[in-house]
C-alpha angles and dihedrals in degrees: 000000000000122000124255120238089256093053090048093052092046089054090050090050090053090047093052092046088053090053090052088052092048092051092046091052091048089052090048091053101038106019134256094274097051116115129198115250111274095020135089097205114103128212093259090057092046091053089051092050093050091048089054089051088055090050090052093055091045089054091051091050090048094047097043103033105022095245109164113224097169107146114251109218093202093052090046092050090049091052093049091052092046094050092047090049091054090046091058090045089053089051089052090050091052093244097113132036118227113244129211116271134053123285106226125212120216089268096058 
């Protein structure tokens, strides 16, 4: 059975999110400024491009199917606090090194 338009776009959303993950992992391994041989685009730029691709699919889903992707400040703040909490836990476990500078919570 063939996919519906919604199923197709959801698959594309998953695909683009996977590409963001791939670029983030490349940057983790090789650095944000690394470029692939024969190209001038670095990993930071590639992450940005893939995030924009995700935004394009989100816009299509919103326009065509009424999905609301309005950012929720409370949910975003909670995520920031959660990620920072796990970061400090990772430091305590010896898996991350603390860096200079203050980590700000959503309230700072």
